[in-house]
N, C-alpha and C positions, 0 to 999 in steps of 0.2 A: 601315574597318569594325573594330569592337572585336574582339579575338581571341575565337575560339569555344572555350569550355572544354567539353571532351567528357568524358563518363563513361568512365572507363577500363575498365569491365567489359564484360560481354557486350553486344553491340550497341553497340560503341564509336562508332557514327555518331550517337548521340543528341546533338542540338544544343541547347544551353541558351540560344542567342541569342534563341529565340522568347519567352523570359521576361524579356528585358532591360528592356523598357518598364515592366513591372510593378515590377521591382526599382528602376529609376530613380525612379519615382513614389513608391514607398514609402520609399526612401532620402531623397528630398527632404523628405517629410513628417516623417520621424524627425529630420532635421537641423533643420528649422524648429521642431519641438517641443522639441528639446534647447536651441536658442537661446533660445526663450521661457522655458524653465525656468531656464536660467542667468541670464537677465536679471532674473528674479523671485526669485532665490536670496538669502536673507538670510544673509550670511556669519557673523553672530553666532549665529543660532538655526536653522541649517539642520537639518531633520529627516531621518530615514531615508527617508521616502517620497519627498521631493524628490530626494535623492541617488540613490536606487535608480531613480527614473524617468529621470534623466539618464543613468545607467549603462546602462539597458536600451536607450535610443535608440542609444548608441554601439555597444553589443553587436550590435544588429540590423543596423546598417549594416556592421559588420565581418564578421559572419557571411555576409551576402549577397554582399559584395564578394569574400570568399575563395571562396565557392561558384562565382561567375561568373568567377573568374580575374583580378580587378582588384587586382593585388598592391599597387600604390601606395596605393590607398584602404584596403585591408585593413591594411597596415602602420601607416599614420597613425592610423586609428581604433582599432587594437589598442593603440597607445601611449596614446591618450586613455582607453581602457577601463582600462588599468593604473592611471593616475592616479585616475580616478573610482572604481575599486574600492577603493583605499586610503582615499579620502575617505568612501565609504559604510560602510567598516568602522571609521571613526573613528581610523584610524592617522595621518591628517593632518587639520589644521584648514583648511577652505577659505579662500582669500585672494583678493584682487582680481586678483593676478597670475595665479592659476590660472584664474579666470574669463576673463581676457583671452586667455590662450593657448588655452583651449578654444574660445572664440568664433572666434579666428583659425584654429584647426584645422578648425572646422566650415565656415568660408568656403573653406579650401583643399580640403576634401573635396568641396564643391559644384563647385569649379572642376575638380577631377580627374574627377568624375563627368560633368560637362558635356562634357569632352574625350572621354571614352569614348563618351558618347551620340552625339557628332558623328563617330564613326568614328576616334578617335585622331588627329585632325588638329591640327597645330600642336605647339608644344613643351610638354612637361608641366611643371607648376608644381613647382619644387624644394621638397622638404619636409624635407630633412636638418636644417636649422636648427630647424624646428618640433619634429621628433622629439627632437632633443638637448635643447631647452628643456623639453619635457614630461618627459623622463627625469630632468633635474635637479630639477624640482619633485617628481616622484614619489619621489625619493630623499631628500626632506626629513625623513622620519621616522626612528625609531630602528631600524627593520627593515633588515637588510642585504640590500638588493634584489639586489646583485651576487653574493651567495653562490651558488656553482654548483648546489648540490643543493637549495636552498630553493625552496619554492613562492613565486611572486611575489605571491600574494594571500592571505596568512594574517593574520587579524585579531589584534591584540594581546590582546583579551579572550578569544580562543579558544586562544591559544598555551599557556596554563597547563593547559588541558584536553586538547586534541588532541595537542600536541607532547609533553606529558608522557608520554602513552601511546604515542607513536609516535617513539621516539628515532632520529633519523637517517633516511636513505633506506630505503624499504620495497621489498621485492620482491613484485610483485603479478601475479596472473593476471586479465586482463580478458576476459570473455566477452560477445560482442555477438550477439544474435539472439532469436527467429528473424527473418530478414530476407528479403524477396522477392528482393533483390539483395544478396548478402553484400558486394559491393564498396562499398556505402554506408559500411561501417565503415572504409574506407581514410582517410576524413577525420580519424579519430582519430589515425592516424599523422602526418598533416600538422600537427595541433595540437602534437604533441610536437616536431616539427621546427621549427615557426614560433615557438613561445613559449620564449624563453631561460629556463633554470633549471627548466623543468618536469620534465625527466628524460629517460630513454631508453625506447624501446619497440621490441619485435621481434615480428613475427607468427610464430605457430606453426601447425602443421597442426591443423585442427579435426576432432574425432572425429565431428561430426554435421553433416549437410547443413543449409545455411541459417544456420550460425553462423560467427563468426570469433573466434579466440582470440589474445590478445597477452600477452607477458611484458613487464612494465614495471618500471622502477626510478624511484621518485619520493618526495619528502617531502610531497607535497600530500595533503590529506585526501580521503576518498571523496566527500564532499559537493562539494568544489572540483572534483574531476574530473568528477562528474556534471553540474555547472553548465556546464563547458566542453564536454562532449559533447552537451548537450541540444539544441543547434541542429541537429546532424546526425542524432542518433539519440535516440529518446524514452528517458527514464530507465528505464522498465519493461523495456527490452530490453538493459540493461547490468547485468552482475553483476561485482562486484569481490571477490576473495578474496586473502588473503595466502598466498603459496606455503608449502605444508606444513601449512596449517590448513584447517578447515572453511570452506565459503563464508560470506561476510559477508552480513548482512541489508542491505537498502537503507538507507543512512545517512539517508535522508529521514525515518526514524522517530526520529532523534536519538540513536542509540547509537554508541559507539566501542568498540574492543576494550578490555576491562578496565574499562569504565564500570560503575558500580554499577547493578545491576538488569538487566544485559543477559544474558538466558538463553542457554544453549547451544543450538545447532541440531543436532538428531539425526536420523538416518534420511534424510539427503539423498543421493540417488543422482545420477549424471551426468545422467540423464534429467529429474530434477526440480529440479536446482540453479538453475533459472531464477528461483525465488522461494522465500521462506521458508514455513514452515508457517502455516496460518491462525491468526490471533490473536497472532502474534509481536510482542512489543514493546508490547502494550496492557495496561494495568492499570486497576483501579478508580480513578476520580478522576485519570486520567492527565493532564489539563490542568495539574495542580499538581505532577506528578512531577518530581524533580530531573533536570536535563539534557535535558528535552524541551521544545522551543520550542513555544509555543502555536500558532503559525501552521502548524506541521508536522502537527498533529493535526486532521484535517478532519472526520471523523464515523465512526460505527460502520460505515458503508457501505464505508469504505476497508478495514477488516478483511475484510469479505465479498469485496471485490475481490481482496485478497491470497489468500484461500482459493481463489477461483476460478482464479487464476493458477497456484497450486500444483498443482491437480488437472488443469487443462487448459491447459498452457502454450502450445499451438499456437493457441488461440483467444483469446489475451489481447487485451483492448481497448487499443490504443496510447494512448488518451486517458484517463489516470488522473484527471486533473482536468477537470471539465466546463468546456468553453470556452463563453463567451457567444456567442449568435448574432450574426452580423454585422449592425450597424444600418444600414449603408450599402452601396451597390454602386458600382463605378466604371464610368461610362458615357462614351463618347467624346462630345465636344461636338457633333460633326457629326451624331450620331444625335439628340441633343436638338433641334438646329436643324431637322432634317428633320421631326421630330414636330411642332414648332411650326408649320412651314410647312403641313403637312397639316391641322392643326387650323384654321389660318387659311383654308384652302380650304373646310373644312367650315363655318366661320362664314359665308363668302360664299354657299355653296350654301344654307344655312339661311335667310339673308336673302332670297335669290331666291325660295325656296319661300313664305316668309311674305308677300312682296310680291305674288306671283301668286295667292295664296289669298284675298286681301282681297275679291275680287269674287264669291267663291263664296257660295251660299245656306247659312247655318248650319243650317237645318232639314234640308236635303237631304244636306249633307256634314258632319254633326256629328262622326262618327267620325274622318274625315280631319282635320278642324280640331283635334280633341282630340289626335290624334297629333302634329300639327304644333306644338301648344302644348307638348307634352311634349318634342319635339325641340328646341324653342327653349330650354327650361329646362335640359335635359341638355347641350346644346351650350355654353351659357354656363358651366355648372359645369365641364365638361371643359376649356373654354378657360382658366378660372381655375386649375384644377389643373395643367394643362400649363405655364402661364406661371410658376407657383410653382416648377417644377423648375429653371428658369433663374435664379431668385432666390437669391442667396447672401448670407450675412450680411456686414456691413461689417467684422466682426472680421478677415476675410481681408485687407482693406486695412490696417486699423489695426495688425495684428501686425508689419508690417515697420518701423514707425517707432521703437519703443523702442530697437532696436539702432542705427539710424541716428542717433538723437538722442544716445545714449550716446557714440558715437564722435565726433560733431560737437562736442558740449559739451566733451569731453576735449581735442579739438584746439584749441578756442577758449579753453580755460581757464575755462569757465562751469559753473555748477551749475544743472541743469534737472530738474524733475520733470515727468513726462508723465502726463496723466490722459485716459482715454477714457470716453466716455458713449455709450450706445445702440449697442453693438457688435452687438447682435442684430438691429438694423434691416436689412432686406433690400433689395437693389438688383439689377437685372438684370445678369447676368454681363457682357454686352457693355458696359454702362456702367462696371462696376467696373474692367475692363481699361483703359478710356479715362480714368477719373478718377484713377487711381493717380499718374501723373506730375504733373498739376497739384497734387494734394494734397502730394506730396513736396516740390515747390518751396515751397509755402506754409508747410509745417512748417519747412523749412530756413531760410526767410526770417525766421520768427518767432524762431528760435534765434540767427541771425546778427545781424539788424538790431534785433529787438525786445528780447530779454532782455539786460540789462546785465551787466557784470562784477560779481562778488560784492562787491568794495569799493565800487563805484558804487551798488549796490542798498542796501547798509548805510548809506551816506552819505545816501541819499534816504529813509531810514526804512523800507525794505522788508527782507524776509528775504533772506538771501544766495542762496537757491535760487529761481530763477524757475519759473513754472508754465506749461506749454503744454497746452491742453485741446483735444482733438479729439472732436467730438460729431456724432451723426447722429440724425435724427428724421423721422417722417412728418408732413407738413402738407398735408392735402387729397390731391390726386393727385400730389404731388411729394415728393421727399426733400430735406431741408435739411442740409447738412454745414457745420459751423462749425469754424474754426481760431482759437482765442483764446489770447492771451498777456497776462501782467501786466507787460510790459516798458515801454519808454520811449514807445511809441506813435508816431504819425506827427507830424512837425513841419510845420505849415502853412507857416511861413516858409521852411523849407529847400526844400520842394516848389515853392513859388511862385518862389523865386530860381532854382532849377535849371531850371524851365520857361522863365523869361525868358532864361536863358543859351542855351537850345536854340531860342529864337525862337518859342516857343508863345505864342499870344495869351491872356494871363491878366489878371485884375484883382483888386484886394484886396477887391472887393465880392462875389466868388464865394462861394457857400455851401461849407461844409465838405465836403459830399457831392461837389460838383463838383471841389473841390481833390483829394480822395482819388482820384477817377477818373483824375487825371493820371498816376498811377504806372503805369497800364496802357499808356502811350504807348511805342512801340517804342524800345528803347535807353535808357529813362529809369532812372536810378539816383542815389540820394543818397549812396551809399557814398563815403567819402573815399579809401579805398585799395582797389585791385583785388586780391583774393586768389583762391586756388583754390576758395573757397567761394562768393563772390558779388562783386558790384561792377561787373560788365561790362554791366549793363543788359539782360541777356537773361533772360527768364523770365516776368515778370508779364504782358507782352503776349501771350506764348504761352499762359499760363494762361487768360487771358480768351478767346483765340481758340479754344482747345480746348473750353472749357466752352460757349461760344456755339454751336460746331458740334454740340453735343449737345442743342441747344434749351434750354440752361440759362442762368442769370444769376449774376453775381458782385456782391455788395454789400460795402462796407467801412464800418466804424464804428470811430472811434478817438478817444481823448482823450490829449493829450500828457502823458506822465509816468505814465499809468495803464494803458496797454495798447492793444491793437488786436484787432478781430474781423473776420474775413473769412467771409462767408456765401455758400455755393454752393447754388443751388437747381436741381434736376434733375428731369426726368420719371422715374417709376419704371421704365419700360421703353421701349425703342425699337421693340418688335415690334407692340404693340397700344396704341392710344391712344383717348381720348375726344375726339371732334371735333364741331364745329358745321358742318352743311352749309349753304352759301349758293348761291343761283342768280344767275348773271349771263348774260343772254341765254339761249341754249340750253345753257350750260355749268354744271356743278356743281363747286364747290371746297370743300375741307375746311379749316377753321381749327382749330388745336389749342385745345381748350377751356380749357387752362390759361393761354392768352394772351388770351382774350376777357374784357373787362371789362364791357361793356354794349352794348346796341344800342338805337337809337331811330329814329323817322321824322323826316326833316328837310325843312324847306321850302326852296325855292330861294333865298329872300332871306336865309337864315341863313348862306349860304356866301359868303365874300369872296374875291376874286381879288387876289393881290399878286404883284409881280415879273413874271417871264416866265411867266405862265400858272399859277403856283402858287396853290393854294386853301387857305383856312383856314376852320374852322368853330368857332363859339364854343359851348363846353359848360360851363355853370356857371362863367362868368367865366374860363374857360381856353380859349385858342386852340390848336387842334390842326391839323396838316397833314392834308389830305384826299388820299387815293389812290383814283383811279377804276380799279377792276380791269378795267373794259371797255377802257380805253386801255392799261393795263399789258400785258395779254395779247392786245390787238388782236382782240377778240371781235366777229364780225360780228353785226349786229342785224337780224332779219327783221320783228320786231314794232315798227314805228317809233313807235307810239303809247305804248308802254310806256317808262318811264324809271326810272333808279335813284333811289330816294328813301329808301332805308334805309341807315343808317350803323352799322357795327360797330366799336366802339373796341377795339383790341388794344394790348397792351403788350409791349415787349421791350427789353432793354438799358437799362431805366430810363426809356424814353421811350414816349409813346403817339401813335398815329395813328388816324384814322378811315377805314375802308374803305367805299367807296360800292358797294352791291350792289342787285340787284333784289328779292330776297326771301330770307327765312330759311326753310330747309327742315326744320330740326330737329336734335336731337342724337343721336349714335349712336357706338358703338364701331367703330373701323375697323382693319383689318389693314394695317399699313404695309409697302409693297413698296419696295425700293430701286430708284429710277428710274435712278440713275447706273450701276449694274452691269447693268441690263437694257436701257438705252437710252443715255442720256448725261446729263450734268449740265445742268439747265435753270435759268436765272436765276429767283430768287424762288420756287423750288419745292424742297421738302425731300424729297418722296417721292410715292407714288401709292397708291391703294387701288381695289378693285373693289366697286362698289355692288351692291345686290340685283338690279337689272335687268341686270347684266352689264357696265355701262358703267364706264369708267375715270375716276376723279376725282382731280385733282391736290391734294396736301396743300401748303398755302402755307407758305413760310418767313417767318414774321412778323418775325424778326430782320432779314432782308434787306430786307423792305418798309420797316421803320423806318429802316434805314440809307439806303435810297433816298430817303426823304423829307428827309434832311438835306442832300443834294447839290443 
């Protein structure tokens, strides 16, 4: 169990561990966001907004880690923050080495956080080397970072203004309050203790309840101190004054001691020194006033806020800057799954009511039937809305690949550009989790096998940088994800030769599509050398197996010397699907509508028997295997005069079969129930659903039926 950091004040039994999960989730999001921003950072033209965004991510993680007592994470992210702070202040020029060490530090922070989340099990990742490397990079500027009394985060461009007016260390009185728990201000002491070179601080007795007073010696500016304190105490509750002088105004207005235009503050008593008088620091045309940053002037309403604070300090609003309303809420997946299950039950109940109401006289039960029609419409809308909650954008999956490709390309000595398309395309969360690993292998495969070395590409008349494109799009009731590269493509000759070596029955007359499918054979690899990246023949067969298990398909298109494209087609969701109901004897089965190609009535003489009882049917000059569902599921037949004379053609894994059924009952949306978790795995069945009359209907696994026809 991670150590419990307790509030040292009144009620010392306050346990922060109840907030751990929220912190871990937010820290993970901040590290992911920082990684993406680092990967997208243009080293030559990095702007302030990008650098500030990266800094804020590190600052948030550091502050949270310090609050919850995770000292190792706080120390590492503090060092990252120091380097990032010098970058955002333009004291250093960003370099590739800095990006590398920051990415490595983000990975280390994830590892440390994962260890804390797991209850501090196992050995902690050593970070001393990382900290040392970050410190070396951070010391690359002209600023003497190791100077004892100097603030570690003073920008060059401000030095001429602030330091000119603040020669050497200053003796300050820092007043914090009013606070519900004055002990909250103890975190300020910890900052002085944890940050080298910040200075010294000593608490003194406060003359007023709810306030804490400190004496501090530091060379940092008021603005820098307020930035450091902001995570623990809001800026409005911190007042800084130089010992022996009148209280200083909030430096957020852009003034320093001795700065031109800074008016004196008169008539400030200890009771009112929480804030300056109304209107302090505002002039006509103030956006252009020298020394005042544009972003520091918000609106006249700020002056009114200051006036209110000066008059009624006890009722000050702690949020001086209006925060935007949260656009999202964090909900446990289990709650969403429970909601979807309940909506599924509602859909079944509504179907039952609709079926039972068909025999009612519309003239007599008009009001009831109208209500049922409204229920039908509202249930469908509710179903679509709830299902959309589980749908998440593909950008969640795509976002992990830029970093992976950057590291892999560097390891292989290749130059690769990564392009994504259709990131906003949404897919069911359950599918996203299962598709991530197959896509990871496909992208790695493109980089390792597909993209050539720079010299080889130039010799072939290509640009030295290869391009890997990952795209997602909706096509009908499915989502199609494509992994494309402009590399060397698949070699038909190599694949055929390798297949013959492995004893696979192949011929030179095979079509390209058939040859490409050979790479999905277990253990198949054309790599000449086995590396830690690939070449062991493990992967492509697993890719196909995993995608097939999701009722999906994989297709390959390639041209030697020009590149390769792998297309993965998946259903949009595994929870609710469109199906076709078919009847065989007294039983009802559901076929996934995405697999159904066509249906037709067949005559007995159109079916040919070959081999040991196998049957074929000719459909437009093409022979297809016939599967009799009556025999597959051993369905008893009580109506001996009735026979199966309808065939439904279904497609899976690139092959087609004709299923022999008694009748077509219609199309409908069905709620998929997991048969394996509720009963056991049944051959040729992928799940079950409940029909409107309360009966259970099995959902057929068309992929398994197609594979059955091949044996």
